[in-house]
N, C-alpha and C positions, 0 to 999 in steps of 0.2 A: 504494500500500500504506500502511495506517495505521502511525503510529509505533510503537504497541504491538506490532503484528504483526511489524514489522521487527525490533524488539528481541527478540521471542520467537524468531524464526528465527535471529538471531545467537547467542542462547544455545544453541539446539539444535546449531548448527554448531560452537560451541566444545566442547560435550560430545562430539560426534562426532569432532572432531579429537583430543580428549584420548584417547579409547579407541583411535583409530587409531594414534596415536603410541606409546601404551602397548603395544599389540600388536606393533608393529614393534620396539620396544626389547627386549621379553622374548624375541622370536624371533630376534633378531640373532645371538646365540651359536650357535644351531642352523644358521643359514644361512651364517654366515661363519667359525665357529669350527673348530678342528682336530678330529681324530678323538677326542682326549682330552677335549676340551670336550663333544663330543656324547655321549660315553659317560658323562660326569658327570650327564647327565639321568637315567641309569639307576642309577648307583652314585655317590652323593654323595662328593665329595672325590677322585674318580678323576683329574680333571685336575690337581689340586694334587699328589697323590701321584706322578703320572707325571713331574712337573717337580721332584721332590725337595723339595717343600714338605710334609714328613712331618707336622709338628705340626698345621698347618692342615688337611691332608687327613684325618688321624685324627679330629680334632674333628668335621668334617662327617660322616664315616662313622659315628662313634659316635652322632651325632644321628639319622641315618637308622635305624640298628639299634634305637635306643631308641624311636623313634616307631613303627616297625613292630611292635615287641614290645608297646608300649602298646595299639595298635589291635587287635592279634590276640588277646592274652591277655585284654584287657578287665578290668583289676583292679577289685576290689570294695572300697569304703571300709567299714571295720568298723562305722561308725555306721549303715549301711543295707545289710545283707547281701543284700538282694533287688534292688539297683539297681547295675549295673556301669557302668564308664566305657568309653572306647574305642569300637570298632565297634558293640558291642551297645547303647551309649548312643545312637548315631545311630538304630538301629532303634527303640529305646524312644521317642526323640524324635518319631518319625513316628506312633506309636500312643498315647503317653502312658499306656500300661498297658491291660491287657485283663482282669485278674483283680482283683475287689474283695475286700477283706479281710473276714473274719468274726471272731466272738469267739474262735474256736478256731484260725484260720489267718491268717497275715500275708499280705496281698495286695500288689498293686502300689501304688506311691506316685507319683501323677502329678506332684506338685511336685518331687520328687527327680529324676524322669526328665527333666523340663523343664530343671532346673538343671544336671544332669550332661551333658545333651545340649548345652546352651549352652557349658559348660566345655570339652567335647570339641571343639566347633566352634572355640573360641578357640585351643586348642592346635594344631588343624589350620592355622588362619590364621597362627600364629606359625611353624609348621614350613614353610609355603609361603614365608614371607619368607626364612628361612634357606636354603631350597632354591634359590630364584632368586638369592640372594646368592652361594652357592657356584658356581653356573653362571657368574655374572658375574665372580667371582674367577678362575675358570679361563680365561675369555675374556680378561681383562686380562693374564694371564700369557702367553697366545698373542700378544697385541699387543706385550708387552715383548720376547718372543723375536724377533718379526718386525722390530722396530725396533732390535734389538741392545742392549737395556737389561738391566741386572742384575735378576735375579729376587730379590725380597726374601725373607728367611728369616722363620720364625715368630717369632723373637726380635725382629727388626726391626719386624714388624707390631705386636707387643705394645708396643714402644717408641713407635710412632706414636700409640697410644691415650693415651699420657701426654705427647705433644708436639704434633704438628700436628693430631691428631684428638682432642685432649683434650676438646673440646666434646661429642663423641660419648659419651665416658666419663661426663661430668657429666649429660648429658641422658637417658642410657639408664635409670637408676633412676626418674627422674621420669616418663618415657614409660610404663614398665612399671606404675608406680603408677596412672597415669591409665587405662591399659588394663584393669587388674584391678579397680580401685575405682570406675571411672566407666563405661567403655564396656561391659564385660560385664554389670553390673547394668542398664544402660539397654537393652541387647539383650534381657535376660530380661524386663524390664517391657514392652517392645514386643510380645514374643511372647505375654505373658499377655493382651494386648488381643484376641488372635485365638482365645482359648479361652473356655469357659464356667465359669471358676474363680470361683464365687460362694458364697453361704451354703448353697446346696443341693448343692454339689459340693466338699466339704471333705476333702482327703486327711488321713490315710490311710484313713479309713472309706469315702469315696466317690471315684470317679475323675472327672477332668474331661477334656474332649476339645477338639479343634480345631473351631471354628465359622466360620472365615473372617472375613468382614466383617459378620457378623450383628450384632455388638455396636455397630458404627458405625451401621448402618442402624436398629437399635432405639432408639438414643439420639436420632437425628434425628426419627424418626416416632412415638416414644412407645410403640411396641409392647411394650417391656420393662416397661411399667408406670410408667416414669419420665415426668415432665412438667416443662416449664419450662426445657429446656436453652437455648433461644434467649433466654429471659428472663434467665437467669443470665449468658449471654455478653454480652447488651446492658448489664446492670447492671455487669458487670466492666469493660467498656470505658468506661462513663460514670464509674464510680468512679475508674478509672486517670486519666482526663482531668482531672477536677476535683481529685483528690488531687495531681496533678502541677502543674497550672498555677496553682492557688490558692496553693500553697506557693511556687512560683517567682515569681509576680508580687508577692505580699506580702513575700517574702524580699528581693527587689530593692528594693522601696519602703522596707523597714525599714533595709536597708544604706545607701541614699541618705540617709535621715533621720539615722542615727547618724553617718555620715561628713560631714554638713553642718558647715561651719565655725562656724555659729551655735550648734550644740549643745555645751553644756559637759559635761564628764565622759564623753567618748566611750568611753574605755577601761572605765569603770565600767558603762555601759549594755551595751557589747558583752560584758562578762564576765557580766552578769546573764542574758542570753539564752543564752550558751554553757553556763551551768550546767544548763540544761534538757537539754542533750545528755548531761551527766555522769550524770544520773539514769537508771537502766535503764528502757527504754520500757515494759516490762510493769508496772513499779511505777506509773508515771504513769497508764497506762490503767486499771489496777484501782482507783486512787484516783478517777479521773474517773467510772468506773462507779458507785462508791459515792456520789459527789456527786449523780449524776443518777438514782439509784435511786428507786423509788416512795416510799419512806419516808426518802429522803436529805435532806441540807441544802438542796438547790435547791428541792425541793418544799415544804419547810417555809418557806423564805423567800418563795416566790411566794404561798403561802397566807396568810402573815402580812401581806403587802403588798396582799392582795386582788386580785392579778392573775388568779388562778385560784380556783375554788370547790371543785374536787375534785382529788385527786392524779392526776398524769399519769405515764404510762410513756413515757419518752423513748427507750429503747433496745430491748432484745430482746422485751419484752412489750407494745409499743405497739399500739394498736388500728388505727393507720394506718401502713402500711409506708413512707410518704413521710417521716414524722418521724424514724425511726432512720437513714434514708439521708442526710438532711440533717445529722443530728447527727454521724455518723461523719466526714463531710467537714469539718465545722467543728472537731471535736476533733482531726482529723489536722493542722490548722494548728498546734496547740500543739507537736506533736512534729516537724513538718517544717520550719517556717519558720526556726528557728535554723540548720539546716544550710545552707540557701540564703543566709541573711544572712551567715554566716561566709565562705562561698565567694565571694560577690559582693563582700564588703568587700575581700578580697585582690585581686580583679580590678580594682576601682575604683582601688586604690592603684597599679596598674601600667598604667593607661591612658596611652599616650604623651602627655606634656605638650605636645609640639610640635603635636599635633592641636588641642588647646584654644587654644594661642597663635595658630595660623593662623586658626582660626575667629573668635576675638575681633578680630583685625586686620581680617578681612573684614566685621566688624560683625554677627556672628551673636548673637542673644539667647540667654539661658540655656535657655529651652525648646527652641530650635532646636538648640543644642549637645547637649542631652539626647537629642533625637529622632534627630539625624544622626550623633552620635559615640558618646555613652555607651551608649545602648541597643543599637545595632548591634554595638558591640564586646563588650558583655556577652553578647549572644545568640550571637555568633560563637564566643566562647570556651566557653560553657556548653552548646552544642548536644549534644555527646556525653553530657554529664551529664544533660541534659533527656531524651534518648532512653532512657538506661539507667534513669532514675528512673521514667519512664512504664512501661517494661517490668517494672521491679521492683514497681510498684504493681499490675500485673495479677496477680502472685503474692503480693501482700501478705496475710499471714495473721494477724498479731498483733492488729491493730486490730479487724477484724471478729470474730474468734473470741473475743477477750477482752471486747469491749464488748457485742456482740449475740448471739454464738453462732450466727449465721446467721438468728436470728429477726427479726421475728415469724414465726409459722407454721413454725418449724423442728421438724417432727414427728420422731418416732422412726423413721419410714420412710425410704425412699431418696430421696424427692422433696426438692428444695432449699427452704431457707427464703427469706424475702423479701429478706434482705440477704446471702445466701450469694454469695461469689465462686466462681469455678471451683475455686480451691485449697481453700477451706473445705468446699465440697461434696465435693470429692475426699477430703478428710480424713474426713468422716463416712461416705462410702461405703465406705471401706476399713477404718477403725478400728472404727466402730460397726456397720456392716452386713456387713462381710467380703465386699463385692462388688468383688473385686479386678480382674475383667476390665473392668467399666465404669469403674472408677477408672483403669486403665491407658489406656483410650480417652480419657478426659478429660485425662490427662497428655500424651498425644501431641498432642491438639488444642491444648492450651495452649502446648506447645513450638512447634508450627507457626505459631500466631498471633504469638508473640513473635519467632520467627526472621524471618518475613516482614516483620513490622512494623519490626523493628530495621534490617534490610538496606535496605528501601525508604526509610525516613525518613532514615537516615544518608547514603545515596548521593545523596539529593535535597537535602541540606542544604548551606549555604554553607561550613560547616566542612570538608566533603569536596571540594566543587567548587572552592573558592577558598582552598585551603590556603596559608598564608603571606601572605594579603592584608594583614594588619595588622603584618607584620614591618617 
């Protein structure tokens, strides 16, 4: 069996074992619990109430009653009187509306139906967490009774949240914030990718509907009228590679130069380059764009020196797409090298001196010391930074958008420009063209590329495999 196949089977086995153990864990109270615990599957808090944990039992019971009332009554938010929450929101989520609005009558709003449906699913998910927690709580009381231990009171449980379980109290608001502000919007965005929510289906005037994987298929085969997805993906990866490693290599070389004992005024030179970090990036980029404009100072200088005879477009309006691609990589050096230089300078100051002393005793030359000690140490320490920088450059927005705007050939339509990255193309699709469904597809694909790339590259790096090697 091939190594890759063996690794894939191991991952499937891990996933299978996870769901197996999860199923056994949540079913254990039903299989081994008392009659009170089993009844708590029907009436939340019954097991706690029967064991005289009145406060905790009433909290669970109130949660169940409130949830059932919410689902059955299906309250309506005043801002949109035609779209309810609760059970009706789940029905609307399946259809995304059936009645289009007119000038005289308000119709269904597919956007609200999708949003409220996701919100209702989120509440169901939170309810299920509380539901299984109360079953587990009742089962733990059963075990306490069997083992002859004292059953904690509601007051004691609350005290634990400020003492032994204080970490739960601190993390709960943060987790809720992540769930509300990150997970729910991401789920909403993912679901939009499976609809036809675009410029021709704009609520509340028009409805949009579920289309399955049609958007993914149309993006790959070009049947949606879009072209160049593979070209944009290829350029995005090329840009991320060169933007990362040019800054990385030149940053290391600059740090080595500044930290050389023969260089005078090391602090001064280091301060000069760090000052470029203090200037907001968009200010630097807009200034550079002006310098390289068709009627900018660079063109004037080249004309006066006789290097060119006609004005050139270096960025968004260039006649050759290769020129702006090279230019953005070069300009990126200005804004990226100081970060690597500053980080590498700190690393070089902390290389264990005993490694250098041992190498010099063994007769190693300075080039050998650099290749065998300095460079491996810097790479070992900066590998996580290198990976995150590469992934960050995949979603780099400012440099491309401010310098070239995706051009040349960045038309007003939905097709990408010659220097568009996935993220800048996504921006124009959603903001300029209101093509939210294809924008969501590109977001999902970008996330998948970044997640897979980050996991594979980090797990294969020495920083992961040989952790503590330089300690």
